[in-house]
N, C-alpha and C positions, 0 to 999 in steps of 0.2 A: 200486652194487649194492643197498644197503639201501633206497634210494629206489624202485628198480624193484620190489622185493618188496612194499613198502607199497602202491604203485600197483596191483599185481596183486591184492593182498588186498582193497583197497577196491573195485576193479572187479568181482571175483568176488562180493562181498557185495551190491553193488547189482544185479547180474544176477540173483541168486537172489531178491531182493525183487521185482524186476520180473516174473520168471517166476511167482512165487506170485500176484501181483496179477492177471496176465493171465488166470489160470484161475478166478478167483473171480467169482461173479455174485450179485447180490442177488435177493430174491424178485420184485422188479419187473422182472427180466430186464435190469437195467442193470449193466454191468461197473463194478467199483470203479476201473478204469483210465480211465473217462470223466472228462474234464477234468483228467487227470493227465499231468504232463510229467516227463521226466528231463532233467537239465542237467549239463553239465561246463564248468568255467571254469579258466583258467590265469591266475595273477597274477604280477606282477613290480613291485617298488618298493623303498622305503627305510624304515629306522628313522627315526622323527621325532626331531628334536633337542631333546626336552623335557628330557632329562638329558644334559649334555655328556659325562659319563663313559661312559655307555652308547654314545654315538655314537663315542667315541674307540676303543673296543675292537670296534666293528663292522667286519668285514673284507669283507663281500660284500653283494650285493643280497638283498632278501627275495624268495623264490620260493615260490609256493603252488599247490596243486591242490585243487579242490573238486568234489564230486559231490553232486547234489541231487535230491530228489523234491519237486515242488510241485503243489498242487491249486488250481485256479481256482474261485472261488465263482460261483454263477449267480443269486443273488438270492433265497435262501430266506427272507430277511426284509428289511425296509426298510433296515436298517443296511448290508447288503452293497451295496445300490443307492446309498445315500448316499455310500459310500466308493468308488464306481466299480468295484465287483466286484473286490476285492483277491484275491490269492493267498496261500497259506500253505504252509509246507513244512519239511523237515528237510535239514540239510547235514552231510556228512562233509568235514572240512577238514584238510589237511596242509600244514605250512609250515616252511621254514627260517627262521632268526631273525637271520642275519647273522654268526654265529660259532658253528660246530658244537661247538667245544671248551668254550666258556664258557656260551653260552645254550642250546645243544642245538637240538632241533626240537619242534614243537608238533603235537598231534593234537586236533581239537575236534569235538564234536557239538553243533550248535545248532538251535534252532527259530526260524523267521523269518516275518515278515509282509511282503508285497510290495504296495505301494500304487501305483496308476497315476495319474500327474499329468496325462498327456495321451495320448489314444488317437485316432489318425487314420489311416485306411486300414491299411497294414501296419506303421506305426511307433507304438511306445508308449514314453513316457518314464516312469520309475518311481523311487521310493525304496524301500529295503528295510532293515529293522531286525531284528537277530537277537541272541539271547543263549543261552548254553549252557555246557557244561562242557568244559574242555580238560585234556590231560595233556602236561606238558613233561618231557622225559627228562633234563634237567640243571637243578640248582638250586644255591643257595648252600651252600657247605660251607667252614667256617673253615680246614680243612687242605687240601682237594682242589680247591675251586673258590671261593676267596675273592673273586675279581674279579666274580663274578656277584651284584651287589647289587640286581639287578632282580627276581629270582625266588627266593622263599623256600620254595616248596612245589611238589610235582609236580602237584597238582591245582589248577586255577584256574577262575575265571569268565571266559568269553570273550564280548566284546561286539563287534558290527560294525554299521556303518552304510554303506549304499551308495546311490549315484545312478547311473543308467545309462539305456540305451535298448535296446529289443528291435526287431528288424526281421524280419518274417516272409518268409523266402525262398520257402517253399511253404506249403501248408495244414498240414503236419506239422512242418517244420523252420524254426527261427528262429535268428538270430544275435544275440548280446547283448554289450555292452561298456559300460565305465564306470569309476568310481573307487570304491575301498573304503577306509574307515578301520577298523582293527581294534585292539582293546585287550584285554589279558588281565592279570589280577592275582588274588590269592587273597582279596580282600575283607578284608584285614588280619587274617586268621586266623593268620598266622605272619609272621615278619620274616626278612629284609628284604622289602619289598613295593612297590617302585617300579613294577613292572609294565613292560610293553613296549607301545609304540604304534607302529603302522606304517601307511603309506599306499601303496597299490598301484593300478596300472591293471590291468584284467582284460579278457579276451575269451573267448568260448566259444559253444557251441551248445546249444539245447534241442530236444527232440523230443516231440511229442504221442503218448502211449502209447495213447490211446483216442479216442473220439468227443467232440466238443464239444457241450455242451447249449445250447439257446437260453436267453438271459438272461431272467429273469422281471422284470416291471415291476410295482411296487407304487404305490399312492397314498400319498404321504408325509404323515404326520400333521403338522398345523401345530404349530410349536414355541411353547411358552409360556415366556417369560422368567420366571425365578423366583430368589429369594434363598434360600440355605441356610446354616445354622449347624452346625458340626461340632466335636466334641471328640475328640481322639486320644490314645492312650497306647501307647508302644512299648518293647520290651526287646530288647537285643542284646548283643554282646560284641566284644572286640578284643584284639590284642596292642599293647603300647605301642611308640612309636618308639625307646625307650631299649633295645630288644632284651632286655627282661625276658621270662623264659620263662612267667610267669604269664598267665592269660587273665582279662581284667578285664570287669566288668559295665558296660554303658552303657545309658541309657534316656532317654526323652523324653516330654514332655507338650505338646500343642499345641491351640490354639483357632483356628478359621478361619471367616471369612465368605466365601461363594462365590456368584458370580453366573453363572447359566447363560445366556450371551448367545445361543448357537445350540445346535443338537443336538450339534454336533461340538466346540464350544469353550466352556470355562468359565474364569473368572478369579477368583482369590481373594487375600485378604490376611489375615495371621494373626500370632500370637505363639507363641513356643516357649520351653520350659524344658528344658535338657539337664543330665544328670548323667553324669559320667565318672569311674569309680573308679580309673582308671590315673593320673590327674593327680598325686596325692600322691606316689607312688613315683617318677614320672618327674621331677617338679620337684626332689625331694630328690636324685635321682641326678645332676641337672644343677647341683646346689648353688644352687638357687633358693629364695627364701623362700616357704613354703607356708602358706596359711590354709584352713580348712575350706570357705569360700565359693568357693575357686578350683576346686573339683570341680563347681561349678554354673555354667552359662552361660545367659543369656537373649538372645532376639533377636526381630526381626520379619521377616516374609518376604512376598514376592509369589509367587503360584502359578498360572501359566498351565497349563491342562490340556486334553488331547485326549481326547474321550469316544467310546467305541464300546459302545453298549448299556449293560450293567452294568459294563463295564471302563473305566478311565481311566488316563492316564499323565501325570505332572506333572514339570516341572523347576523346583524352587523356588530362588529367589535370596534369601538372607537376610543381614542385618547384625546383628552382636552389639550389644546395647543394655542398659545398666544393669549387668549382670554380664558383663564381657568375657572373652575367651579369653586366659588368662594364660600358658599353657605356651609357645606359639609366637607369641603376639601376632597371631593372625589377626584381621582386621577383618570378614571376610565368610565365609559358609558356603553350601553348595549341598546339595540333596537331590533324588535321583531317586526317584520314588514310583510304583509300580504298585499299583492298588487295585481291589477288586471289591465292588460293592454287593450284599450278600446279600439284603436286603429294604429296606423303606422307611426303616429306621433304622440297621441294623447294617452296618459296613464292615470289611473285612479288607484289610490292605495290607502290602507289602514295601518297605522303605526302605533306600537307600544314602546315607549322609551323607559329604560330602567338603569339602575346602577347595581349590577349583578342581580341579586334576588329582590332588591328594593325597588318597587315600581315608582316611576316618576310621574308620567302622565301618558295619555293616549291622544291621538290626533287623526284627522282626516286630511289626506294630501292629494295634490294633483301634480302631474309631471309632464314634461315635453321632451321627447326623444328626438335628437338631431340625426 
């Protein structure tokens, strides 16, 4: 009954949005619904066995419902053409989590980008990446829900990555199917924060709400390979793994050499200095010997980047060097970085640092490119 009410509420919301969009026209007499599609997908799958304890208390399949609005690009600039005219959109997502009493259910609103890997006749192969905010109706409680060591907060960050295929049944109606990986956690803003990962297969339909515009063709500017040098400083915060209630300062300083091999791909190598103010209290709580230098860590990293105009996204792989990580004895670290080039020199970026699948902290950073 609760699921039915939620589905009806989501459906009513999306119908209202579509109705408003249909009636709106720009001064150029083009409807905002041109190149706009509505989509609905149903998912079924499993909790991933990253943490055996979570799997042990999972009693059922993951089942999800998604309603989306997505807009196709038509080539307003050369970047849309270079990336084979991607789509972007918003998704309303509702999911069970395998145990209603312990994990509860998730509601998410995400923004996504859909890139087409292959487009031939009526068939399109794609990948899709999205991130947003989710609400989970059950979380860890020492008295009432102590088995839920995965979710420490009601509000979380939801990430998903999908691969799939679209097949156009008619000029308006398309069928889509594929695989989806979803993860949500609270970015270490509260504990516990193991998060939940799940893999689902999905299928659904999309419907074009307006007319499709002709794709624009641009002359692609010749790429000039160049070297860049950048310095970054970031500041963030975290809760410790020792379940201390205090919120701790974390920060970083980085230097990077970067080579722009193509318009779409850069590759860099750099060095990092990290400061984590939670280390002292965490090591003392664990009865470990603490020195002031243990709050600092240094490392070197490799940084492949995907570039879209002034935006770029990097997944860094790093190894601690000289000043190692002493609390958990991690040898390597990872950072997911989304950044925006404000002008020729100034860079703003958002960073999530982790140790493989275990999130450490998030930070806001600023950089200067030489």
